[in-house]
Each structure stands twice: as structure tokens, then as C-alpha cells.
C-alpha angles and dihedrals in degrees: 000000000000123000123246117273096266116142121194109271142159133194102222126066110257107258126229119244137187120277091246093054094042091053091048090054090049092047091050092053094045091047091055092046095049092045092055094044088057089047089057089056092046092048091051088052090051092242089118114045139183120038125344122192113186127215095202108146096021099071095113090070098056092039092049100041101050099058088052092059131073125243091249094052116106125239125206114187144183134240088275091066110124091103093047092051096048094045090049090059104256103152114259090228090061093046094049093045088053090052087054091049094243125151089238088068122108090256093038090256093294099104108042123185097337100045111051112161136175120171092189090060090042086240105151098196142256120283127220090207117086106246091002093129095058098078090043091054092050090050092050090046091052091049091049092051093047089052089048093236115160095224141123126231107211113202121194121201138155131244089260090066090060089075092055122099093232090062090063095039092051096047089048094051093043090053095044093050096033091234120187095245124139109202111208116192114195097201105194090161097243128083095203097304101342119100113230094242089058093054106036126050088203111037094190103104093188089060089061090054090050089057087067094042092252116144111236140180135197113227134188099250091195092063111077094194092052090048093051094046094049093045093050092052094044094047091053090052092048092054092056106027114021135256128005133179130216121192110204111198105212143141137226116220097198128063121279089261137343089271094054115110088200098220096148100077136038128248087235090060092051091049091051090055091049086073086071095048106141090216089059103037099041098050088046088057091048091051091049089052092049092246098116134040137167093269094053092043092051091050092051092048092050093048092051093045091053091050092050092048090051091049092052091049090049091051092046091054093047124105133244118236112264116246089242089067098050095102092049112115089014104076129031113225116233112243113216114247 
């Protein structure tokens, strides 16, 4: 099954940024990519278990969205959230330990790959349920408004969530109550193994937002500068005027999960999309602008490799939760009157 003829695009002209900021965006994307590539190796060696959904190909979204938000803004993610967590600033040690199921992990080893959580970073976790974060984001947004906090709740979801009832319910409530929620659709064109044109009669996600009087924009999700620019503008509008939606058109190069035989798309299609890989196109732009060379690239690669090695060592040395603690956080003990 081929995907619809949608090429990456964005409305606004890509802005120029300083060399320092451009390199930080590149480093963020590369850090996510290298982290997940190591996770593939660890999963194959059975050192990471359970489900593993990779973000490889979509790094420009996480790397571009997070700098456009404030530290007190809230983040609600999906089960493909490693990139979101790392870009948000959750320490790699804590993320890797969580992948290993160790109590030193950001969710104390109870969540694993799909349920990263960090209250200090206002990162309200991934969700194993498609679209499951949408009602949570609306609830957080309502709470923020009731407390008169000038914040944004940024909610990531995939194109598969657009077919869920809660997507429509949540956009409707957010619009009715003018909640400060920024809806971020990572449209990678496949809901697990179903091409978007086989699931949605209208594949324009922004048109669905318009049905609820929510302003929306389509953005090239493979262009980190376009992502950051669009997010910055949308977040400013959300703070003052209520919900907005951004549809990031992107592509994942790996299977839906490590258990996915990937029979629903051709290798030729994947290779065509590799021409838009943000970790190919963006460094090429930096080189052309004289902002990146082999020496600087090698230094960034070495720094990231050392961080990943340290995170794996930290996770290896971590401890598993004792059986005596398994009911902790599950049941509330009754206090005698």
C-alpha cells in the first residue's frame, strides 16, 4: 500500500538562527537518534524488554518543539516518547534506567519504554493507549486555566489518534472552554500498519481542527527550524487565545515497534523518504553555511557516545524493585479511625 501523495511542506519561510542554536538543535536530534540506535542493540540482547517504539526519522519534531516551550509548560506524550523526554531535559540516565526497568528510572522502573514520567520536568508521561493523552491534556489545561496560570499544555499524538472519538471530544471541549492546549499531531502516515488514506476519509488533519474553530497549520516535520518557528508562534497564541493545532508531516524509518513485520509499505518508499531525513538535510545546510565541519561533528558524536555509554552503565548498576514493594503506588492503605 502506497502512501498518499503528500510531500513535506510548511507554510512559513524557514527562519535563520544563530550558529550556537542551530548546533544545539542538531545535537538534540543526533542525541535522540544515537540513543535509540543503542536501544535497538540492547533490545536485541534482551537487556531492554517489553515494547519498544522508535522515533527514528521524527527527531526534528521533539528537537524543535521543546525549545519553543517554557519550563513550566506541561507535556503530554505518546508511547513513542523517548525523543520527547530527552529533548525536554529528562536526564538520559533516568530514561535508560527506566528502559531497563530499574528503580533509578524516571518512573521508578514501573513504566518502561512506553510510560516515561517526570513531574519535575512537567512531563506527564507516555500512554500505551492511542489518543489516551488527549483527555489528560485537556484536564491539565482546564486545571491550569482555573488556577490562572499562563502556561501551555502541549499534547503529542499520532495520525492514528485522529480517528479516535476522544480526539473530537477533546478538540471540542478545548475550543468551547478556550483551554490553553497546543495539539501536536505527528503525522507519520501510518497508524501502526494502516496507511492514513485507508483510515480517514479526509486526510487533512487541519481541516478537522477547523471544524471546531481551532486555528491550525501544517508544518514540515522533517525541518527542525520550521517546527520550532511554528511551535513558538502557536504557543504564544495558545497562551492568549486558547487552543491551536499543528500537524507535523513526518515519517518513521523503523517499524511501528520491534514486533512489527512491516509488510504494509515498500522498502522503496522508505528509501524515498530518507532523502528528507533531518539528520541528513539539516547538517548539510549547516555545512553549506559554514556552521558545521568534520571536526565539530566528530566532537559532538564523541560527546553523545560518552553520555550513552554512561547511561547504559548507570542502568546496568541500577536495582530492580524488591517484590515487597510491588503493591506500592497501587493500593492505598486504610488508616484506622
